[in-house]
C-alpha positions as CSV (number, residue, x, y, z in Angstrom):
1,M,111.9,88.4,128.9
2,T,114.9,89.1,131.0
3,A,114.6,92.8,131.4
4,H,116.1,93.2,134.9
5,E,118.8,90.7,134.1
6,N,120.1,92.5,131.1
7,A,119.5,95.9,132.5
8,T,121.7,95.0,135.5
9,R,124.4,93.5,133.4
10,A,124.4,96.5,131.1
11,G,125.0,99.0,133.8
12,S,128.6,99.6,132.8
13,P,129.0,98.5,129.2
14,V,132.0,98.7,127.1
15,V,130.9,100.4,123.8
16,T,132.8,100.1,120.6
17,G,132.2,101.8,117.3
18,V,130.0,104.8,116.5
19,R,127.1,105.4,118.9
20,P,123.9,104.7,116.8
21,G,120.8,106.9,116.8
22,R,118.8,105.7,119.8
23,A,115.5,105.9,118.0
24,A,116.7,103.5,115.3
25,L,118.2,101.2,117.9
26,L,114.9,101.2,119.9
27,T,112.9,100.4,116.7
28,V,115.2,97.5,115.8
29,A,115.1,96.0,119.4
30,C,111.4,96.4,119.7
31,L,110.7,94.8,116.2
32,G,112.9,91.9,117.0
33,Q,111.0,91.2,120.2
34,F,107.7,91.7,118.4
35,M,108.8,88.9,115.9
36,V,109.6,86.5,118.7
37,L,106.4,87.1,120.7
38,L,104.2,87.0,117.5
39,D,105.7,83.6,116.7
40,S,104.8,82.3,120.2
41,T,101.1,82.8,119.7
42,I,100.6,82.7,115.9
43,V,101.3,79.0,115.8
44,G,98.3,78.1,117.9
45,A,96.0,79.3,115.2
46,A,97.7,77.1,112.6
47,L,97.6,73.8,114.6
48,P,94.4,72.5,113.1
49,D,95.7,73.1,109.5
50,M,99.1,71.6,110.4
51,Q,97.3,68.5,111.7
52,R,95.3,68.1,108.5
53,R,98.0,68.8,106.0
54,L,100.9,67.0,107.8
55,H,98.8,64.0,108.7
56,T,100.0,64.1,112.3
57,G,98.3,63.4,115.6
58,L,98.1,65.3,118.9
59,S,101.7,64.3,119.9
60,G,103.0,65.8,116.7
61,L,101.3,69.1,117.5
62,Q,102.7,69.0,121.0
63,W,106.2,68.7,119.6
64,I,105.7,71.6,117.2
65,V,105.0,73.8,120.2
66,D,107.3,72.3,122.8
67,A,110.4,72.0,120.6
68,Y,110.4,75.8,120.4
69,V,109.4,76.5,124.1
70,L,111.9,73.9,125.4
71,L,114.9,75.5,123.7
72,V,113.8,79.0,124.7
73,A,113.4,77.9,128.3
74,M,116.7,76.2,128.6
75,L,118.8,78.7,126.7
76,L,117.3,82.0,127.8
77,L,119.8,82.6,130.7
78,S,122.7,81.5,128.6
79,G,121.6,83.8,125.8
80,G,121.9,86.8,128.1
81,V,125.4,85.7,129.1
82,F,126.5,85.2,125.5
83,A,125.3,88.7,124.7
84,D,127.2,90.2,127.5
85,R,130.5,88.3,126.9
86,F,130.7,88.3,123.1
87,G,128.8,91.5,122.2
88,R,125.2,92.3,122.2
89,R,125.1,93.4,118.6
90,K,126.7,90.2,117.4
91,V,124.4,87.9,119.4
92,F,121.3,89.9,118.5
93,L,122.1,89.8,114.7
94,A,123.1,86.1,115.0
95,G,119.8,85.4,116.8
96,V,117.8,87.2,114.0
97,A,119.7,85.3,111.3
98,V,119.1,81.9,112.9
99,F,115.4,82.7,113.7
100,T,114.8,83.9,110.1
101,A,116.6,80.9,108.5
102,A,114.7,78.6,110.8
103,S,111.4,80.2,109.8
104,V,112.2,79.4,106.2
105,L,113.0,75.8,107.1
106,C,109.7,75.5,109.0
107,A,107.7,77.0,106.0
108,V,109.2,74.5,103.5
109,A,109.2,71.5,105.9
110,P,107.9,68.4,104.0
111,S,107.2,66.5,107.2
112,I,106.6,66.8,110.9
113,G,110.2,65.9,111.6
114,W,111.6,68.7,109.6
115,L,109.1,71.2,111.1
116,V,110.1,70.2,114.6
117,A,113.8,70.6,113.6
118,G,113.0,74.1,112.3
119,R,111.2,74.9,115.6
120,V,114.2,73.8,117.6
121,L,116.4,76.3,115.6
122,Q,113.8,79.0,116.0
123,G,114.0,78.4,119.8
124,V,117.8,78.8,119.6
125,G,117.5,82.1,117.7
126,A,114.8,83.5,120.0
127,A,116.9,82.6,123.1
128,A,119.7,84.7,121.7
129,L,117.6,87.5,120.1
130,S,115.3,88.4,123.0
131,P,117.8,89.0,125.8
132,A,120.3,90.6,123.5
133,S,117.6,93.1,122.3
134,L,116.9,94.2,125.8
135,A,120.6,94.4,126.7
136,L,121.1,96.7,123.7
137,L,118.4,99.0,125.1
138,A,119.8,98.9,128.6
139,A,123.3,99.9,127.3
140,A,122.0,102.6,125.0
141,Y,119.8,104.2,127.8
142,P,122.0,104.5,130.9
143,V,119.8,107.1,132.5
144,P,117.2,105.2,134.7
145,Q,114.2,107.3,133.7
146,E,115.0,107.0,130.0
147,R,115.7,103.3,130.3
148,V,112.3,102.6,132.0
149,R,110.5,104.4,129.1
150,A,112.5,102.4,126.5
151,I,111.9,99.1,128.2
152,G,108.2,100.1,128.5
153,L,108.0,100.5,124.7
154,W,109.9,97.1,124.3
155,A,107.4,95.4,126.6
156,G,104.5,97.1,124.7
157,F,105.6,95.6,121.5
158,S,105.8,92.3,123.2
159,G,102.1,92.7,124.2
160,I,101.2,93.7,120.6
161,G,102.9,90.6,119.3
162,L,101.1,88.4,121.7
163,A,97.7,89.9,120.9
164,A,98.3,90.0,117.1
165,G,99.3,86.3,116.9
166,P,95.9,84.6,116.9
167,L,94.3,87.0,114.5
168,A,97.3,87.2,112.2
169,G,97.5,83.4,112.3
170,G,93.9,82.9,111.4
171,V,94.1,85.4,108.5
172,L,97.3,83.9,107.0
173,V,96.3,80.2,107.4
174,D,92.8,80.9,106.0
175,A,94.3,82.6,102.9
176,F,97.6,80.7,102.3
177,G,97.9,77.7,104.6
178,W,100.1,77.1,107.7
179,P,103.5,77.8,106.0
180,A,102.5,81.5,105.8
181,I,102.8,81.9,109.6
182,F,106.5,81.3,109.3
183,L,107.1,83.1,106.0
184,V,105.8,86.3,107.6
185,N,109.0,86.3,109.7
186,V,111.3,86.5,106.7
187,P,110.8,90.1,105.6
188,I,110.9,91.2,109.2
189,G,114.1,89.3,109.8
190,V,115.8,90.5,106.6
191,A,114.9,94.1,107.4
192,L,116.2,93.7,111.0
193,L,119.5,92.4,109.6
194,L,120.0,95.1,107.0
195,V,119.1,97.9,109.4
196,G,120.8,96.4,112.4
197,L,124.1,96.1,110.6
198,R,123.9,99.9,109.9
199,V,122.6,101.3,113.1
200,L,123.6,99.0,116.0
201,G,126.7,99.8,117.9
202,E,128.6,97.0,119.8
203,S,128.6,96.8,123.6
204,R,129.6,94.1,126.1
205,N,130.1,93.6,129.8
206,P,133.7,92.7,130.7
207,N,132.5,91.4,134.1
208,A,130.0,88.9,132.6
209,P,130.2,85.4,134.2
210,R,131.5,82.5,132.3
211,I,129.0,80.4,130.3
212,D,127.8,77.3,132.2
213,V,128.1,74.8,129.3
214,P,127.6,71.7,131.5
215,G,124.6,73.2,133.2
216,T,123.0,74.3,129.9
217,V,123.6,70.9,128.2
218,L,122.3,68.9,131.2
219,S,119.2,71.1,131.5
220,V,118.3,70.8,127.9
221,L,118.8,67.0,127.9
222,G,117.0,66.5,131.2
223,V,113.9,68.5,130.5
224,G,113.9,67.2,127.0
225,A,113.9,63.6,128.2
226,L,111.0,64.4,130.6
227,T,109.1,66.1,127.8
228,Y,109.6,63.2,125.5
229,G,108.2,60.7,128.0
230,L,105.2,62.9,128.7
231,I,104.4,63.5,125.0
232,E,105.1,60.0,123.6
233,G,103.8,58.0,126.6
234,G,100.2,58.1,125.4
235,S,101.0,56.6,122.0
236,R,103.8,54.3,122.9
237,G,102.4,53.1,126.2
238,W,103.4,54.4,129.6
239,T,105.1,51.2,130.5
240,S,107.1,50.7,127.3
241,P,110.9,50.5,127.7
242,V,111.4,53.6,125.6
243,I,109.1,55.8,127.8
244,L,110.4,54.3,131.1
245,G,113.9,54.9,129.8
246,G,113.1,58.5,129.0
247,F,111.8,59.1,132.5
248,A,114.8,57.4,134.1
249,A,117.2,59.4,131.9
250,A,115.3,62.6,132.9
251,V,115.7,61.8,136.6
252,V,119.4,61.0,136.3
253,L,120.2,64.0,134.1
254,L,118.3,66.5,136.3
255,A,119.9,65.0,139.4
256,V,123.4,65.5,137.9
257,F,122.3,69.0,136.9
258,V,121.5,69.8,140.5
259,V,124.9,68.5,141.6
260,V,126.8,70.4,138.9
261,E,124.9,73.7,139.6
262,G,125.6,73.3,143.4
263,R,129.3,72.9,142.9
264,G,130.0,75.2,139.9
265,A,131.7,78.6,140.3
266,T,129.4,80.4,137.9
267,P,126.2,78.2,137.6
268,M,123.4,79.2,135.2
269,L,121.0,78.5,138.1
270,P,122.5,79.3,141.5
271,L,120.7,77.0,143.8
272,R,121.4,79.1,146.9
273,L,118.8,81.5,145.7
274,F,116.1,78.9,146.5
275,R,117.0,79.2,150.2
276,Q,114.9,82.3,150.2
277,R,111.3,81.3,150.8
278,L,109.9,84.1,148.7
279,F,112.1,83.3,145.8
280,T,111.2,79.6,145.9
281,V,107.4,80.3,146.2
282,S,107.3,82.9,143.5
283,N,109.1,80.7,141.0
284,T,107.0,77.6,141.9
285,A,103.9,79.7,141.2
286,M,105.5,80.9,138.0
287,V,105.9,77.3,136.8
288,V,102.2,76.8,137.5
289,V,101.4,80.0,135.5
290,G,103.3,78.7,132.5
291,F,101.9,75.2,132.9
292,A,98.2,76.3,132.9
293,L,98.4,79.2,130.5
294,M,100.4,77.6,127.7
295,G,98.9,74.2,128.3
296,S,95.4,75.4,128.0
297,S,96.0,77.9,125.2
298,F,97.4,75.1,123.2
299,F,93.8,73.8,122.9
300,F,91.9,77.0,122.4
301,S,91.9,77.0,118.6
302,Q,91.4,73.2,118.5
303,F,88.3,73.6,120.6
304,F,86.7,76.1,118.3
305,V,87.7,74.2,115.1
306,Y,87.2,70.6,116.1
307,V,84.4,70.9,118.7
308,Q,82.4,73.9,117.6
309,G,83.1,73.7,113.9
310,S,84.6,77.2,113.4
311,S,86.8,78.1,110.5
312,I,90.5,78.7,111.3
313,L,90.0,82.4,110.7
314,R,87.0,82.6,113.0
315,A,88.8,80.5,115.6
316,G,91.7,83.0,115.6
317,L,89.3,85.8,116.3
318,Q,87.5,83.8,119.0
319,T,90.6,83.2,121.0
320,L,91.4,86.9,121.2
321,P,89.7,87.7,124.5
322,A,92.4,85.9,126.5
323,S,95.4,87.6,124.9
324,L,93.7,91.0,124.7
325,A,92.8,90.8,128.4
326,M,96.5,90.1,129.2
327,V,97.7,93.0,127.2
328,V,95.2,95.4,128.8
329,V,95.7,94.3,132.4
330,S,99.4,93.5,132.5
331,P,100.6,97.1,132.8
332,Y,98.5,97.6,135.9
333,A,99.5,94.4,137.7
334,G,102.8,95.8,139.1
335,R,100.9,98.9,140.4
336,F,98.4,96.7,142.1
337,A,101.2,94.7,143.7
338,A,102.9,97.9,144.9
339,R,99.6,99.1,146.5
340,Y,98.1,95.9,147.9
341,G,101.1,93.6,148.2
342,F,102.3,90.6,146.2
343,R,100.2,88.1,148.2
344,V,96.9,89.7,147.5
345,V,97.4,90.3,143.8
346,V,99.0,87.0,143.0
347,T,96.4,85.0,145.0
348,V,93.5,86.8,143.4
349,G,95.1,86.4,139.9
350,L,95.7,82.7,140.3
351,A,92.2,82.2,141.7
352,L,90.6,84.1,138.8
353,A,92.6,82.1,136.3
354,G,91.7,78.9,138.0
355,L,88.0,79.7,138.0
356,G,88.2,80.8,134.4
357,L,89.8,77.5,133.4
358,L,87.2,75.5,135.4
359,A,84.5,77.4,133.6
360,L,86.1,76.5,130.2
361,G,86.0,72.9,131.3
362,L,82.2,73.1,131.2
363,V,81.8,74.4,127.7
364,H,80.6,72.0,124.9
365,A,79.8,72.0,121.2
366,E,76.5,73.7,121.6
367,T,77.7,76.5,124.0
368,D,77.1,79.9,122.4
369,Y,80.2,82.1,122.0
370,G,78.5,84.7,124.1
371,N,78.9,82.3,127.0
372,V,82.5,81.4,126.1
373,W,84.4,84.6,125.5
374,W,84.1,85.9,129.0
375,R,85.7,82.7,130.3
376,L,88.7,83.3,128.1
377,A,88.9,86.9,129.3
378,V,88.8,85.8,133.0
379,V,91.7,83.4,132.3
380,G,93.7,86.2,130.6
381,I,93.0,88.7,133.4
382,G,93.9,86.2,136.1
383,F,97.3,85.3,134.6
384,A,98.0,89.0,133.7
385,L,97.7,89.8,137.4
386,T,100.2,87.1,138.4
387,M,103.2,87.3,136.1
388,S,104.6,90.8,136.8
389,P,104.1,90.6,140.6
390,L,105.7,87.1,140.7
391,T,108.7,88.4,138.9
392,G,108.8,91.4,141.3
393,A,108.6,89.1,144.3
394,A,111.5,87.0,143.0
395,I,113.6,90.1,142.6
396,Q,112.7,91.5,146.0
397,A,113.7,88.2,147.6
398,V,117.4,88.6,146.6
399,S,120.1,91.3,146.8
400,A,120.0,94.2,144.4
401,Q,123.1,92.8,142.6
402,E,121.2,89.6,141.8
403,G,118.0,91.2,140.7
404,G,118.7,90.6,137.0
405,L,119.5,86.9,137.6
406,A,116.3,86.6,139.6
407,S,114.3,88.0,136.7
408,G,115.9,85.6,134.3
409,V,115.1,82.6,136.5
410,S,111.5,83.8,136.8
411,S,111.2,83.9,133.0
412,T,112.8,80.5,132.7
413,S,110.5,79.0,135.3
414,R,107.5,80.2,133.3
415,Q,108.9,78.7,130.1
416,I,109.6,75.3,131.8
417,G,106.0,75.3,133.1
418,A,104.9,76.0,129.5
419,V,106.8,72.9,128.2
420,L,105.3,70.7,130.9
421,G,101.8,72.2,130.4
422,V,101.6,71.3,126.8
423,A,103.0,67.8,127.5
424,V,100.9,67.0,130.5
425,L,97.6,68.4,129.4
426,G,98.1,66.7,126.0
427,A,98.6,63.4,127.9
428,V,95.3,64.0,129.8
429,V,93.4,64.4,126.5
430,R,95.0,61.3,125.0
431,A,94.3,59.3,128.1
432,R,90.6,60.2,127.9
433,E,90.4,59.3,124.2
434,A,92.2,56.0,124.9
435,G,89.4,55.3,127.4
436,G,86.7,55.8,124.8
437,A,85.9,59.4,125.5
438,S,85.4,62.0,122.8
439,F,88.0,64.7,122.0
440,E,85.5,67.3,123.5
441,A,85.5,65.4,126.8
442,G,89.3,65.2,126.6
443,L,89.5,69.0,126.2
444,N,87.1,69.5,129.1
445,S,89.3,67.3,131.3
446,A,92.4,69.2,130.3
447,F,90.9,72.6,131.1
448,L,89.6,71.2,134.4
449,T,93.0,69.8,135.3
450,A,94.7,73.1,134.6
451,G,92.0,74.9,136.6
452,V,92.4,72.7,139.7
453,V,96.2,73.0,139.6
454,T,95.9,76.8,139.4
455,L,93.5,77.0,142.2
456,V,95.6,74.7,144.4
457,S,98.5,76.9,143.6
458,A,96.5,80.0,144.6
459,V,95.9,78.6,148.1
460,F,99.4,77.4,148.8
461,T,101.0,80.5,147.2
462,G,98.8,82.8,149.4
463,L,99.7,80.8,152.5
464,W,103.4,80.6,151.8
465,L,103.7,84.3,150.9
466,V,102.3,85.2,154.2
467,R,105.1,83.4,155.9
468,S,107.8,85.0,153.7
469,G,108.2,87.9,156.2
470,P,109.0,91.5,155.4
471,A,110.0,90.8,151.8
472,N,106.3,90.7,151.0
473,A,105.4,94.0,152.7
474,R,103.5,96.6,150.8
475,R,105.3,99.4,149.1
């Protein structure tokens, strides 16, 4: 998730203890990332079962997803700094322990409140585990060619986790119910802890920056308050004092965050980077990618179950075209960008994703699956073409020394967009239902909204990247 960030920081590590076998280290790091990415997609397949068994509404489902994504988004950069300062092995194993324990809490949660609390803890664990796993690899593979191959395997396991989530979720929920999607993490986590304690050597970066505690706290509270207002506004009323207070708190907290980050010596988000047009444009587009991708995929299984009457297992299978398309196309996106330029690939990718989402907005209960799967595949292909080039554009916009930070900001931008996507598109569905429309009509409106936002982003991103000068030149 922050490959360039951790690889940069790990360039001159201080290693303590016996150097472990690199194959074992690679296995542990990849399996840890696999667990995190599996959890990010497996939950979608279980949402209908959660809604039925926990007797919750759409807002409850939104919190189940956003509680996790919010913590990952806000703590991802800090997790990398923690790993560098306090030891990558320590932070990785601590992240695994927290993630595993939180998975148990989620599985035994008696109510929606306990489940959301477990998801918050899962987010904390993932924000520590993921960057630390990559930092361990970067420290263990100092030779650039070997490092690239190791990170390629790490990214490959990420793709497998993403693709396996919907199918694994459908199978587990159909056989055992939704708690099984969290219990599957327990044996993986226990194995990682036992093996990791034996094979992982410690490393840290003595030149790592200080941890920006005020910035981290303000960002979590500010984006959290905004998310609360967006998710709860539909049920509590958009003009209720609680919702208006949430939005006001978000504005104040985020404004203070900007001031703190602008004055801090070691901010988690250096605002000066946004003076570069290419950096600003690429991260703005990445927010849209997270918004539309996560916001729309939140409803994929619900569409097949509630609108078309599929079983949970079948729905998991039916959502596969989107994730499989992303896994297949993603490795080629960077090559296309190098050959044709960031602007062409990103604009085409956003346009494809937008058109795919608009096409999804036209499906209905009687639409045959043969006329649905290709729409999901187009969405997956489009977003796969955008993410790697957008991260590359952000890195190219800054100095070589700041490439790792730029990569981390790009990942964080996508996660913030994901938080807002689930919240905003959920609000669109609730608003349509409040006006007397069916759930199917609400979903159509959500997909159409995501499609329009993505297409508008394609137009403006293409225009702004043209004006970004030589940084957008072909390579």
